[in-house]
KELUM-735434 format. One record per atom (N, C-alpha, C): atom name; x, y, z. Coordinates in nm, 4 decimals, always signed. Layout:
+----+----------+----------+----------+
!  a !        X !        Y !        Z !
+----+----------+----------+----------+
! CA !        X !        Y !        Z !
...
+----+----------+----------+----------+
This chain:
+----+----------+----------+----------+
!  a !        X !        Y !        Z !
+----+----------+----------+----------+
!  N !  -0.5631 !  +3.5247 !  -1.1566 !
! CA !  -0.6675 !  +3.4290 !  -1.1264 !
!  C !  -0.6368 !  +3.2917 !  -1.1874 !
!  N !  -0.5840 !  +3.2933 !  -1.3105 !
! CA !  -0.5509 !  +3.1676 !  -1.3769 !
!  C !  -0.4393 !  +3.0961 !  -1.3016 !
!  N !  -0.3412 !  +3.1705 !  -1.2511 !
! CA !  -0.2329 !  +3.1087 !  -1.1734 !
!  C !  -0.2885 !  +3.0389 !  -1.0490 !
!  N !  -0.3822 !  +3.1056 !  -0.9840 !
! CA !  -0.4430 !  +3.0486 !  -0.8644 !
!  C !  -0.5149 !  +2.9177 !  -0.8983 !
!  N !  -0.5905 !  +2.9171 !  -1.0080 !
! CA !  -0.6622 !  +2.7962 !  -1.0470 !
!  C !  -0.5669 !  +2.6834 !  -1.0845 !
!  N !  -0.4592 !  +2.7151 !  -1.1563 !
! CA !  -0.3607 !  +2.6126 !  -1.1907 !
!  C !  -0.2940 !  +2.5567 !  -1.0659 !
!  N !  -0.2573 !  +2.6438 !  -0.9741 !
! CA !  -0.1963 !  +2.5975 !  -0.8488 !
!  C !  -0.2946 !  +2.5100 !  -0.7723 !
!  N !  -0.4207 !  +2.5487 !  -0.7698 !
! CA !  -0.5237 !  +2.4726 !  -0.7001 !
!  C !  -0.5397 !  +2.3340 !  -0.7620 !
!  N !  -0.5464 !  +2.3276 !  -0.8944 !
! CA !  -0.5669 !  +2.2017 !  -0.9645 !
!  C !  -0.4510 !  +2.1053 !  -0.9413 !
!  N !  -0.3270 !  +2.1564 !  -0.9369 !
! CA !  -0.2118 !  +2.0685 !  -0.9248 !
!  C !  -0.1681 !  +2.0426 !  -0.7811 !
!  N !  -0.1936 !  +2.1325 !  -0.6895 !
! CA !  -0.1451 !  +2.1146 !  -0.5527 !
!  C !  -0.2461 !  +2.0494 !  -0.4597 !
!  N !  -0.3746 !  +2.0719 !  -0.4790 !
! CA !  -0.4746 !  +2.0137 !  -0.3893 !
!  C !  -0.4725 !  +1.8616 !  -0.3921 !
!  N !  -0.4620 !  +1.7961 !  -0.5101 !
! CA !  -0.4549 !  +1.6499 !  -0.5054 !
!  C !  -0.3375 !  +1.5978 !  -0.4242 !
!  N !  -0.2274 !  +1.6713 !  -0.4212 !
! CA !  -0.1128 !  +1.6278 !  -0.3415 !
!  C !  -0.1412 !  +1.6374 !  -0.1930 !
!  N !  -0.2106 !  +1.7420 !  -0.1530 !
! CA !  -0.2393 !  +1.7605 !  -0.0108 !
!  C !  -0.3547 !  +1.6721 !  +0.0349 !
!  N !  -0.4416 !  +1.6319 !  -0.0550 !
! CA !  -0.5619 !  +1.5584 !  -0.0180 !
!  C !  -0.5397 !  +1.4078 !  -0.0105 !
!  N !  -0.4170 !  +1.3604 !  -0.0285 !
! CA !  -0.3932 !  +1.2170 !  -0.0263 !
!  C !  -0.2883 !  +1.1789 !  +0.0780 !
!  N !  -0.3197 !  +1.1955 !  +0.2056 !
! CA !  -0.2230 !  +1.1548 !  +0.3061 !
!  C !  -0.2083 !  +1.0030 !  +0.3083 !
!  N !  -0.0887 !  +0.9565 !  +0.3311 !
! CA !  -0.0645 !  +0.8138 !  +0.3392 !
!  C !  -0.0926 !  +0.7668 !  +0.4811 !
!  N !  -0.1604 !  +0.6533 !  +0.4922 !
! CA !  -0.1909 !  +0.6019 !  +0.6250 !
!  C !  -0.0865 !  +0.5003 !  +0.6709 !
!  N !  +0.0231 !  +0.4888 !  +0.5965 !
! CA !  +0.1281 !  +0.3941 !  +0.6334 !
!  C !  +0.2329 !  +0.4623 !  +0.7207 !
!  N !  +0.2967 !  +0.3822 !  +0.8022 !
! CA !  +0.4049 !  +0.4301 !  +0.8887 !
!  C !  +0.5372 !  +0.3913 !  +0.8239 !
!  N !  +0.6264 !  +0.4877 !  +0.8067 !
! CA !  +0.7561 !  +0.4559 !  +0.7483 !
!  C !  +0.8431 !  +0.3880 !  +0.8529 !
!  N !  +0.8938 !  +0.2706 !  +0.8178 !
! CA !  +0.9800 !  +0.1936 !  +0.9071 !
!  C !  +1.1257 !  +0.2351 !  +0.8880 !
!  N !  +1.1676 !  +0.2519 !  +0.7615 !
! CA !  +1.3051 !  +0.2922 !  +0.7340 !
!  C !  +1.3324 !  +0.2951 !  +0.5849 !
!  N !  +1.4511 !  +0.3450 !  +0.5495 !
! CA !  +1.4930 !  +0.3514 !  +0.4097 !
!  C !  +1.6380 !  +0.3101 !  +0.3973 !
!  N !  +1.6774 !  +0.2723 !  +0.2777 !
! CA !  +1.8163 !  +0.2427 !  +0.2457 !
!  C !  +1.8458 !  +0.3083 !  +0.1108 !
!  N !  +1.9606 !  +0.3768 !  +0.1011 !
! CA !  +1.9996 !  +0.4418 !  -0.0236 !
!  C !  +2.0461 !  +0.3368 !  -0.1238 !
!  N !  +2.0065 !  +0.3556 !  -0.2498 !
! CA !  +2.0483 !  +0.2619 !  -0.3544 !
!  C !  +2.1366 !  +0.3271 !  -0.4597 !
!  N !  +2.1274 !  +0.4591 !  -0.4749 !
! CA !  +2.2114 !  +0.5295 !  -0.5725 !
!  C !  +2.2332 !  +0.6722 !  -0.5254 !
!  N !  +2.3580 !  +0.7184 !  -0.5372 !
! CA !  +2.3937 !  +0.8539 !  -0.4958 !
!  C !  +2.3497 !  +0.9538 !  -0.6018 !
!  N !  +2.2911 !  +1.0653 !  -0.5595 !
! CA !  +2.2555 !  +1.1759 !  -0.6490 !
!  C !  +2.3258 !  +1.2999 !  -0.5968 !
!  N !  +2.3992 !  +1.3671 !  -0.6843 !
! CA !  +2.4741 !  +1.4859 !  -0.6451 !
!  C !  +2.3798 !  +1.5972 !  -0.6009 !
!  N !  +2.2721 !  +1.6171 !  -0.6744 !
! CA !  +2.1732 !  +1.7189 !  -0.6399 !
!  C !  +2.0436 !  +1.6501 !  -0.5974 !
!  N !  +1.9927 !  +1.6869 !  -0.4832 !
! CA !  +1.8690 !  +1.6280 !  -0.4343 !
!  C !  +1.8945 !  +1.5011 !  -0.3555 !
!  N !  +1.7861 !  +1.4364 !  -0.3170 !
! CA !  +1.7935 !  +1.3143 !  -0.2365 !
!  C !  +1.8454 !  +1.1974 !  -0.3203 !
!  N !  +1.9025 !  +1.0991 !  -0.2546 !
! CA !  +1.9470 !  +0.9771 !  -0.3222 !
!  C !  +1.8266 !  +0.8912 !  -0.3573 !
!  N !  +1.8422 !  +0.7999 !  -0.4568 !
! CA !  +1.7398 !  +0.6983 !  -0.4819 !
!  C !  +1.7364 !  +0.6079 !  -0.3590 !
!  N !  +1.6168 !  +0.5591 !  -0.3237 !
! CA !  +1.6019 !  +0.4805 !  -0.2015 !
!  C !  +1.5075 !  +0.3638 !  -0.2213 !
!  N !  +1.5137 !  +0.2717 !  -0.1284 !
! CA !  +1.4087 !  +0.1726 !  -0.1087 !
!  C !  +1.3529 !  +0.2021 !  +0.0295 !
!  N !  +1.2224 !  +0.2192 !  +0.0362 !
! CA !  +1.1560 !  +0.2512 !  +0.1630 !
!  C !  +1.0717 !  +0.1328 !  +0.2079 !
!  N !  +1.0651 !  +0.1146 !  +0.3386 !
! CA !  +0.9788 !  +0.0122 !  +0.3972 !
!  C !  +0.8735 !  +0.0845 !  +0.4808 !
!  N !  +0.7469 !  +0.0528 !  +0.4525 !
! CA !  +0.6350 !  +0.1112 !  +0.5255 !
!  C !  +0.5457 !  -0.0006 !  +0.5778 !
!  N !  +0.4731 !  +0.0275 !  +0.6841 !
! CA !  +0.3806 !  -0.0695 !  +0.7426 !
!  C !  +0.2437 !  -0.0052 !  +0.7575 !
!  N !  +0.1399 !  -0.0853 !  +0.7358 !
! CA !  +0.0035 !  -0.0396 !  +0.7625 !
!  C !  -0.0769 !  -0.1567 !  +0.8176 !
!  N !  -0.1745 !  -0.1243 !  +0.9006 !
! CA !  -0.2638 !  -0.2254 !  +0.9571 !
!  C !  -0.3877 !  -0.2363 !  +0.8700 !
!  N !  -0.4373 !  -0.3589 !  +0.8536 !
! CA !  -0.5605 !  -0.3787 !  +0.7780 !
!  C !  -0.6718 !  -0.3053 !  +0.8529 !
!  N !  -0.7444 !  -0.2152 !  +0.7863 !
! CA !  -0.8451 !  -0.1347 !  +0.8563 !
!  C !  -0.9658 !  -0.2136 !  +0.9067 !
!  N !  -0.9923 !  -0.3324 !  +0.8508 !
! CA !  -1.1087 !  -0.4105 !  +0.8932 !
!  C !  -1.0722 !  -0.5376 !  +0.9690 !
!  N !  -0.9437 !  -0.5719 !  +0.9728 !
! CA !  -0.9012 !  -0.6950 !  +1.0391 !
!  C !  -0.7934 !  -0.6611 !  +1.1408 !
!  N !  -0.8319 !  -0.6556 !  +1.2664 !
! CA !  -0.7356 !  -0.6288 !  +1.3724 !
!  C !  -0.6445 !  -0.7492 !  +1.3880 !
!  N !  -0.5150 !  -0.7240 !  +1.4051 !
! CA !  -0.4189 !  -0.8319 !  +1.4232 !
!  C !  -0.3413 !  -0.8652 !  +1.2973 !
!  N !  -0.3628 !  -0.7907 !  +1.1875 !
! CA !  -0.2883 !  -0.8125 !  +1.0636 !
!  C !  -0.2188 !  -0.6822 !  +1.0251 !
!  N !  -0.0871 !  -0.6912 !  +1.0029 !
! CA !  -0.0082 !  -0.5776 !  +0.9553 !
!  C !  +0.0608 !  -0.6181 !  +0.8265 !
!  N !  +0.0625 !  -0.5257 !  +0.7301 !
! CA !  +0.1311 !  -0.5490 !  +0.6032 !
!  C !  +0.2507 !  -0.4560 !  +0.5932 !
!  N !  +0.3584 !  -0.5090 !  +0.5406 !
! CA !  +0.4822 !  -0.4343 !  +0.5216 !
!  C !  +0.5083 !  -0.4234 !  +0.3720 !
!  N !  +0.5293 !  -0.3016 !  +0.3241 !
! CA !  +0.5559 !  -0.2754 !  +0.1826 !
!  C !  +0.6978 !  -0.2240 !  +0.1662 !
!  N !  +0.7679 !  -0.2741 !  +0.0664 !
! CA !  +0.8949 !  -0.2116 !  +0.0269 !
!  C !  +0.8747 !  -0.1596 !  -0.1140 !
!  N !  +0.9250 !  -0.0374 !  -0.1386 !
! CA !  +0.9061 !  +0.0244 !  -0.2696 !
!  C !  +1.0204 !  +0.1190 !  -0.2992 !
!  N !  +1.0497 !  +0.1342 !  -0.4275 !
! CA !  +1.1556 !  +0.2240 !  -0.4712 !
!  C !  +1.1055 !  +0.3677 !  -0.4691 !
!  N !  +1.1954 !  +0.4600 !  -0.4339 !
! CA !  +1.1656 !  +0.6040 !  -0.4392 !
!  C !  +1.2766 !  +0.6723 !  -0.5168 !
!  N !  +1.2365 !  +0.7458 !  -0.6197 !
! CA !  +1.3350 !  +0.8185 !  -0.7001 !
!  C !  +1.3852 !  +0.9393 !  -0.6238 !
!  N !  +1.5128 !  +0.9680 !  -0.6422 !
! CA !  +1.5745 !  +1.0842 !  -0.5801 !
!  C !  +1.5993 !  +1.1933 !  -0.6820 !
!  N !  +1.7088 !  +1.2623 !  -0.6647 !
! CA !  +1.7412 !  +1.3727 !  -0.7534 !
!  C !  +1.6535 !  +1.4927 !  -0.7253 !
!  N !  +1.6623 !  +1.5906 !  -0.8103 !
! CA !  +1.5846 !  +1.7131 !  -0.7906 !
!  C !  +1.4361 !  +1.6856 !  -0.8054 !
!  N !  +1.3969 !  +1.6121 !  -0.9107 !
! CA !  +1.2539 !  +1.5872 !  -0.9319 !
!  C !  +1.1960 !  +1.4997 !  -0.8209 !
!  N !  +1.2742 !  +1.4027 !  -0.7741 !
! CA !  +1.2275 !  +1.3192 !  -0.6636 !
!  C !  +1.2122 !  +1.3985 !  -0.5355 !
!  N !  +1.3051 !  +1.4892 !  -0.5087 !
! CA !  +1.2985 !  +1.5724 !  -0.3884 !
!  C !  +1.1779 !  +1.6661 !  -0.3916 !
!  N !  +1.1408 !  +1.7103 !  -0.5109 !
! CA !  +1.0259 !  +1.8003 !  -0.5246 !
!  C !  +0.8933 !  +1.7255 !  -0.5360 !
!  N !  +0.8990 !  +1.5925 !  -0.5426 !
! CA !  +0.7766 !  +1.5140 !  -0.5552 !
!  C !  +0.7227 !  +1.5089 !  -0.6967 !
!  N !  +0.8063 !  +1.5382 !  -0.7951 !
! CA !  +0.7619 !  +1.5409 !  -0.9342 !
!  C !  +0.8007 !  +1.4149 !  -1.0110 !
!  N !  +0.8880 !  +1.3319 !  -0.9571 !
! CA !  +0.9330 !  +1.2113 !  -1.0273 !
!  C !  +0.8281 !  +1.1020 !  -1.0169 !
!  N !  +0.8226 !  +1.0196 !  -1.1201 !
! CA !  +0.7340 !  +0.9035 !  -1.1171 !
!  C !  +0.8132 !  +0.7846 !  -1.0665 !
!  N !  +0.7721 !  +0.7295 !  -0.9522 !
! CA !  +0.8411 !  +0.6132 !  -0.8971 !
!  C !  +0.8098 !  +0.4901 !  -0.9802 !
!  N !  +0.8977 !  +0.3910 !  -0.9747 !
! CA !  +0.8772 !  +0.2683 !  -1.0512 !
!  C !  +0.7603 !  +0.1890 !  -0.9939 !
!  N !  +0.7162 !  +0.0905 !  -1.0683 !
! CA !  +0.6038 !  +0.0070 !  -1.0254 !
!  C !  +0.6461 !  -0.1041 !  -0.9315 !
!  N !  +0.7755 !  -0.1149 !  -0.9054 !
! CA !  +0.8254 !  -0.2218 !  -0.8196 !
!  C !  +0.7781 !  -0.2026 !  -0.6761 !
!  N !  +0.7178 !  -0.3066 !  -0.6205 !
! CA !  +0.6774 !  -0.3057 !  -0.4800 !
!  C !  +0.6696 !  -0.4502 !  -0.4327 !
!  N !  +0.6970 !  -0.4705 !  -0.3077 !
! CA !  +0.6887 !  -0.6029 !  -0.2483 !
!  C !  +0.6054 !  -0.5923 !  -0.1213 !
!  N !  +0.5274 !  -0.6958 !  -0.0915 !
! CA !  +0.4415 !  -0.6928 !  +0.0267 !
!  C !  +0.4613 !  -0.8204 !  +0.1081 !
!  N !  +0.4565 !  -0.8058 !  +0.2392 !
! CA !  +0.4588 !  -0.9189 !  +0.3316 !
!  C !  +0.3611 !  -0.8852 !  +0.4434 !
!  N !  +0.2565 !  -0.9651 !  +0.4565 !
! CA !  +0.1560 !  -0.9418 !  +0.5608 !
!  C !  +0.1683 !  -1.0513 !  +0.6662 !
!  N !  +0.1539 !  -1.0118 !  +0.7923 !
! CA !  +0.1718 !  -1.1057 !  +0.9025 !
!  C !  +0.0643 !  -1.0865 !  +1.0084 !
!  N !  +0.0350 !  -1.1953 !  +1.0780 !
! CA !  -0.0514 !  -1.1877 !  +1.1954 !
!  C !  +0.0349 !  -1.1379 !  +1.3097 !
!  N !  -0.0057 !  -1.0260 !  +1.3711 !
! CA !  +0.0737 !  -0.9656 !  +1.4780 !
!  C !  -0.0007 !  -0.9652 !  +1.6117 !
!  N !  -0.1149 !  -1.0300 !  +1.6142 !
! CA !  -0.1955 !  -1.0381 !  +1.7345 !
!  C !  -0.3175 !  -1.1228 !  +1.7065 !
!  N !  -0.4083 !  -1.1335 !  +1.8045 !
! CA !  -0.5306 !  -1.2100 !  +1.7811 !
!  C !  -0.6111 !  -1.1469 !  +1.6662 !
!  N !  -0.6643 !  -1.2309 !  +1.5781 !
! CA !  -0.7444 !  -1.1835 !  +1.4645 !
!  C !  -0.8848 !  -1.1488 !  +1.5126 !
!  N !  -0.9272 !  -1.0267 !  +1.4779 !
! CA !  -1.0636 !  -0.9821 !  +1.5108 !
!  C !  -1.1151 !  -0.9019 !  +1.3919 !
!  N !  -1.2317 !  -0.9377 !  +1.3413 !
! CA !  -1.2910 !  -0.8672 !  +1.2281 !
!  C !  -1.3740 !  -0.7509 !  +1.2804 !
!  N !  -1.3340 !  -0.6294 !  +1.2442 !
! CA !  -1.4000 !  -0.5085 !  +1.2918 !
!  C !  -1.5235 !  -0.4740 !  +1.2097 !
!  N !  -1.5244 !  -0.5139 !  +1.0829 !
! CA !  -1.6362 !  -0.4913 !  +0.9912 !
!  C !  -1.6462 !  -0.6103 !  +0.8979 !
!  N !  -1.7559 !  -0.6157 !  +0.8221 !
! CA !  -1.7702 !  -0.7201 !  +0.7212 !
!  C !  -1.6644 !  -0.7017 !  +0.6134 !
!  N !  -1.6110 !  -0.8143 !  +0.5648 !
! CA !  -1.5152 !  -0.8097 !  +0.4543 !
!  C !  -1.5786 !  -0.8765 !  +0.3328 !
!  N !  -1.5235 !  -0.8462 !  +0.2157 !
! CA !  -1.5733 !  -0.9033 !  +0.0918 !
!  C !  -1.5263 !  -1.0475 !  +0.0818 !
!  N !  -1.6144 !  -1.1380 !  +0.0392 !
! CA !  -1.5795 !  -1.2786 !  +0.0251 !
!  C !  -1.6015 !  -1.3281 !  -0.1161 !
!  N !  -1.5904 !  -1.4582 !  -0.1351 !
! CA !  -1.6180 !  -1.5275 !  -0.2622 !
!  C !  -1.5364 !  -1.4758 !  -0.3786 !
!  N !  -1.4050 !  -1.4632 !  -0.3639 !
! CA !  -1.3184 !  -1.4278 !  -0.4755 !
!  C !  -1.3173 !  -1.2812 !  -0.5150 !
!  N !  -1.3945 !  -1.1973 !  -0.4485 !
! CA !  -1.3938 !  -1.0539 !  -0.4779 !
!  C !  -1.2860 !  -0.9854 !  -0.3950 !
!  N !  -1.2314 !  -0.8782 !  -0.4492 !
! CA !  -1.1267 !  -0.8064 !  -0.3777 !
!  C !  -1.1829 !  -0.6819 !  -0.3113 !
!  N !  -1.1111 !  -0.6375 !  -0.2096 !
! CA !  -1.1486 !  -0.5164 !  -0.1368 !
!  C !  -1.0218 !  -0.4341 !  -0.1142 !
!  N !  -1.0270 !  -0.3060 !  -0.1510 !
! CA !  -0.9112 !  -0.2190 !  -0.1359 !
!  C !  -0.8846 !  -0.1923 !  +0.0120 !
!  N !  -0.7594 !  -0.2109 !  +0.0537 !
! CA !  -0.7237 !  -0.1840 !  +0.1930 !
!  C !  -0.6183 !  -0.0751 !  +0.2062 !
!  N !  -0.5514 !  -0.0392 !  +0.0943 !
! CA !  -0.4463 !  +0.0621 !  +0.1004 !
!  C !  -0.4252 !  +0.1189 !  -0.0390 !
!  N !  -0.3917 !  +0.2497 !  -0.0434 !
! CA !  -0.3609 !  +0.3152 !  -0.1711 !
!  C !  -0.2610 !  +0.4261 !  -0.1438 !
!  N !  -0.1642 !  +0.4398 !  -0.2337 !
! CA !  -0.0634 !  +0.5449 !  -0.2193 !
!  C !  -0.0239 !  +0.5957 !  -0.3567 !
!  N !  -0.0123 !  +0.7269 !  -0.3702 !
! CA !  +0.0309 !  +0.7865 !  -0.4969 !
!  C !  +0.1778 !  +0.7548 !  -0.5220 !
!  N !  +0.2104 !  +0.7251 !  -0.6500 !
! CA !  +0.3479 !  +0.6959 !  -0.6890 !
!  C !  +0.4004 !  +0.7975 !  -0.7893 !
!  N !  +0.3147 !  +0.8917 !  -0.8302 !
! CA !  +0.3564 !  +1.0024 !  -0.9157 !
!  C !  +0.2670 !  +1.1212 !  -0.8832 !
!  N !  +0.3019 !  +1.2356 !  -0.9396 !
! CA !  +0.2293 !  +1.3578 !  -0.9071 !
!  C !  +0.0826 !  +1.3521 !  -0.9503 !
!  N !  +0.0522 !  +1.2814 !  -1.0580 !
! CA !  -0.0858 !  +1.2835 !  -1.1060 !
!  C !  -0.1522 !  +1.1472 !  -1.1197 !
!  N !  -0.0923 !  +1.0528 !  -1.1905 !
! CA !  -0.1709 !  +0.9402 !  -1.2388 !
!  C !  -0.1388 !  +0.8019 !  -1.1832 !
!  N !  -0.0244 !  +0.7811 !  -1.1247 !
! CA !  +0.0153 !  +0.6465 !  -1.0844 !
!  C !  -0.0129 !  +0.6236 !  -0.9365 !
!  N !  -0.0697 !  +0.5059 !  -0.9049 !
! CA !  -0.1008 !  +0.4712 !  -0.7661 !
!  C !  -0.0592 !  +0.3278 !  -0.7376 !
!  N !  -0.0207 !  +0.3030 !  -0.6131 !
! CA !  +0.0057 !  +0.1685 !  -0.5629 !
!  C !  -0.1184 !  +0.1270 !  -0.4845 !
!  N !  -0.1706 !  +0.0102 !  -0.5146 !
! CA !  -0.2899 !  -0.0413 !  -0.4476 !
!  C !  -0.2560 !  -0.1706 !  -0.3748 !
!  N !  -0.3237 !  -0.1925 !  -0.2623 !
! CA !  -0.3216 !  -0.3221 !  -0.1958 !
!  C !  -0.4667 !  -0.3627 !  -0.1778 !
!  N !  -0.4999 !  -0.4824 !  -0.2278 !
! CA !  -0.6360 !  -0.5340 !  -0.2142 !
!  C !  -0.6316 !  -0.6645 !  -0.1356 !
!  N !  -0.7433 !  -0.6931 !  -0.0680 !
! CA !  -0.7539 !  -0.8140 !  +0.0144 !
!  C !  -0.8560 !  -0.9078 !  -0.0480 !
!  N !  -0.8218 !  -1.0367 !  -0.0512 !
! CA !  -0.9145 !  -1.1427 !  -0.0881 !
!  C !  -0.9313 !  -1.2330 !  +0.0334 !
!  N !  -1.0459 !  -1.3006 !  +0.0438 !
! CA !  -1.0643 !  -1.4000 !  +0.1493 !
!  C !  -1.0898 !  -1.5338 !  +0.0832 !
!  N !  -1.0085 !  -1.6345 !  +0.1184 !
! CA !  -1.0250 !  -1.7691 !  +0.0669 !
!  C !  -1.0830 !  -1.8537 !  +0.1793 !
!  N !  -1.2149 !  -1.8770 !  +0.1747 !
! CA !  -1.2838 !  -1.9487 !  +0.2820 !
!  C !  -1.2377 !  -2.0943 !  +0.2912 !
!  N !  -1.2114 !  -2.1572 !  +0.1775 !
! CA !  -1.1704 !  -2.2980 !  +0.1762 !
!  C !  -1.0421 !  -2.3190 !  +0.2567 !
!  N !  -0.9498 !  -2.2238 !  +0.2494 !
! CA !  -0.8218 !  -2.2351 !  +0.3192 !
!  C !  -0.8140 !  -2.1474 !  +0.4435 !
!  N !  -0.9234 !  -2.0774 !  +0.4746 !
! CA !  -0.9319 !  -1.9898 !  +0.5912 !
!  C !  -0.8137 !  -1.8916 !  +0.5935 !
!  N !  -0.7949 !  -1.8232 !  +0.4789 !
! CA !  -0.6780 !  -1.7395 !  +0.4585 !
!  C !  -0.7158 !  -1.6049 !  +0.3985 !
!  N !  -0.6484 !  -1.4991 !  +0.4447 !
! CA !  -0.6576 !  -1.3670 !  +0.3835 !
!  C !  -0.5400 !  -1.3515 !  +0.2891 !
!  N !  -0.5655 !  -1.3067 !  +0.1668 !
! CA !  -0.4603 !  -1.2883 !  +0.0668 !
!  C !  -0.4541 !  -1.1407 !  +0.0322 !
!  N !  -0.3339 !  -1.0846 !  +0.0311 !
! CA !  -0.3123 !  -0.9431 !  +0.0001 !
!  C !  -0.2308 !  -0.9329 !  -0.1284 !
!  N !  -0.2784 !  -0.8523 !  -0.2231 !
! CA !  -0.2129 !  -0.8325 !  -0.3523 !
!  C !  -0.1754 !  -0.6861 !  -0.3668 !
!  N !  -0.0474 !  -0.6599 !  -0.3966 !
! CA !  +0.0010 !  -0.5230 !  -0.4209 !
!  C !  +0.0275 !  -0.5085 !  -0.5708 !
!  N !  -0.0232 !  -0.3989 !  -0.6307 !
! CA !  +0.0004 !  -0.3711 !  -0.7722 !
!  C !  -0.0092 !  -0.2208 !  -0.7936 !
!  N !  +0.0409 !  -0.1739 !  -0.9071 !
! CA !  +0.0307 !  -0.0322 !  -0.9380 !
!  C !  -0.0461 !  -0.0140 !  -1.0680 !
!  N !  -0.1058 !  +0.1032 !  -1.0829 !
! CA !  -0.1773 !  +0.1339 !  -1.2057 !
!  C !  -0.1512 !  +0.2772 !  -1.2462 !
!  N !  -0.1853 !  +0.3058 !  -1.3697 !
! CA !  -0.1788 !  +0.4403 !  -1.4256 !
!  C !  -0.3149 !  +0.4709 !  -1.4841 !
!  N !  -0.3359 !  +0.5960 !  -1.5189 !
! CA !  -0.4618 !  +0.6350 !  -1.5796 !
!  C !  -0.4871 !  +0.5582 !  -1.7084 !
!  N !  -0.3852 !  +0.5425 !  -1.7920 !
! CA !  -0.4017 !  +0.4773 !  -1.9215 !
!  C !  -0.3719 !  +0.3278 !  -1.9136 !
!  N !  -0.2566 !  +0.2909 !  -1.8585 !
! CA !  -0.2199 !  +0.1501 !  -1.8518 !
!  C !  -0.1570 !  +0.1190 !  -1.7172 !
!  N !  -0.1777 !  -0.0025 !  -1.6724 !
! CA !  -0.1202 !  -0.0445 !  -1.5453 !
!  C !  +0.0087 !  -0.1201 !  -1.5666 !
!  N !  +0.0543 !  -0.1857 !  -1.4641 !
! CA !  +0.1764 !  -0.2631 !  -1.4713 !
!  C !  +0.1446 !  -0.4064 !  -1.4306 !
!  N !  +0.2038 !  -0.5047 !  -1.5002 !
! CA !  +0.1819 !  -0.6432 !  -1.4594 !
!  C !  +0.2619 !  -0.6816 !  -1.3352 !
!  N !  +0.3532 !  -0.5923 !  -1.2911 !
! CA !  +0.4328 !  -0.6235 !  -1.1728 !
!  C !  +0.3427 !  -0.6232 !  -1.0502 !
!  N !  +0.3544 !  -0.7274 !  -0.9689 !
! CA !  +0.2699 !  -0.7389 !  -0.8503 !
!  C !  +0.3420 !  -0.8223 !  -0.7460 !
!  N !  +0.2849 !  -0.8245 !  -0.6284 !
! CA !  +0.3385 !  -0.9044 !  -0.5194 !
!  C !  +0.2211 !  -0.9533 !  -0.4355 !
!  N !  +0.2326 !  -1.0736 !  -0.3823 !
! CA !  +0.1217 !  -1.1317 !  -0.3057 !
!  C !  +0.1735 !  -1.1851 !  -0.1721 !
!  N !  +0.0860 !  -1.1783 !  -0.0712 !
! CA !  +0.1172 !  -1.2317 !  +0.0612 !
!  C !  -0.0110 !  -1.2908 !  +0.1194 !
!  N !  +0.0021 !  -1.3948 !  +0.2001 !
! CA !  -0.1149 !  -1.4599 !  +0.2592 !
!  C !  -0.0993 !  -1.4699 !  +0.4102 !
!  N !  -0.2123 !  -1.4556 !  +0.4795 !
! CA !  -0.2160 !  -1.4695 !  +0.6252 !
!  C !  -0.3202 !  -1.5754 !  +0.6586 !
!  N !  -0.2736 !  -1.6903 !  +0.7061 !
! CA !  -0.3655 !  -1.7953 !  +0.7505 !
!  C !  -0.4252 !  -1.7538 !  +0.8842 !
!  N !  -0.5551 !  -1.7708 !  +0.9008 !
! CA !  -0.6216 !  -1.7330 !  +1.0260 !
!  C !  -0.5940 !  -1.8424 !  +1.1295 !
!  N !  -0.4987 !  -1.8135 !  +1.2178 !
! CA !  -0.4498 !  -1.9107 !  +1.3143 !
!  C !  -0.4725 !  -1.8604 !  +1.4565 !
!  N !  -0.4705 !  -1.9525 !  +1.5556 !
! CA !  -0.4820 !  -1.9088 !  +1.6954 !
!  C !  -0.3632 !  -1.8219 !  +1.7346 !
!  N !  -0.3858 !  -1.7321 !  +1.8300 !
! CA !  -0.2801 !  -1.6478 !  +1.8857 !
!  C !  -0.2754 !  -1.6798 !  +2.0346 !
!  N !  -0.1783 !  -1.7583 !  +2.0749 !
! CA !  -0.1764 !  -1.8063 !  +2.2129 !
!  C !  -0.2952 !  -1.8990 !  +2.2331 !
!  N !  -0.3774 !  -1.8681 !  +2.3323 !
! CA !  -0.4977 !  -1.9470 !  +2.3572 !
!  C !  -0.6209 !  -1.8880 !  +2.2892 !
!  N !  -0.6024 !  -1.7777 !  +2.2153 !
! CA !  -0.7144 !  -1.7094 !  +2.1512 !
!  C !  -0.7331 !  -1.7606 !  +2.0094 !
!  N !  -0.8494 !  -1.8159 !  +1.9822 !
! CA !  -0.8825 !  -1.8619 !  +1.8472 !
!  C !  -0.9173 !  -1.7410 !  +1.7611 !
!  N !  -0.8878 !  -1.7459 !  +1.6305 !
! CA !  -0.9235 !  -1.6329 !  +1.5441 !
!  C !  -1.0747 !  -1.6210 !  +1.5302 !
!  N !  -1.1196 !  -1.4987 !  +1.5168 !
! CA !  -1.2631 !  -1.4768 !  +1.4961 !
!  C !  -1.3028 !  -1.5301 !  +1.3608 !
!  N !  -1.4287 !  -1.5685 !  +1.3482 !
! CA !  -1.4812 !  -1.6134 !  +1.2194 !
!  C !  -1.5018 !  -1.4912 !  +1.1311 !
!  N !  -1.4585 !  -1.4997 !  +1.0053 !
! CA !  -1.4768 !  -1.3855 !  +0.9147 !
!  C !  -1.6251 !  -1.3563 !  +0.8914 !
!  N !  -1.6567 !  -1.2297 !  +0.8869 !
! CA !  -1.7917 !  -1.1844 !  +0.8554 !
!  C !  -1.7853 !  -1.1326 !  +0.7125 !
!  N !  -1.8434 !  -1.2050 !  +0.6182 !
! CA !  -1.8347 !  -1.1643 !  +0.4786 !
!  C !  -1.9661 !  -1.1043 !  +0.4314 !
!  N !  -1.9534 !  -1.0200 !  +0.3292 !
! CA !  -2.0704 !  -0.9542 !  +0.2698 !
!  C !  -2.1399 !  -1.0495 !  +0.1756 !
+----+----------+----------+----------+
């Protein structure tokens, strides 16, 4: 019974956190004799509340035996580039006035480390700003990356006005 509970406690969080990003591709950075090689992966996700904006993340993935089993803790290094890929349309209200809103989250270790992407709206510059950073249960990392998307016309279509909370 105790084995079942331990397996439940450690395996359910892994299954309950599907990533909503699409993997674009990977490149090997270091050869590992046993297990997968160390890699840099590129993933893309669409902003869930702003149609017409896609963000691209690059992040390191540890290889080796622990990396292949999903037990390695990936580094905090991540880079983000967000782009307008179509006409801008706000599907729901977004947070305004300097407050951030979480738009993406991905586990970077088996238990405690996560990569977050949050969105800010700068009304003065009519711009969406995306910040990528990682955190841990006890301490986070100062490493971060930022990208901005100016709300611009797409062809003859003007961008929708942001609906803020």
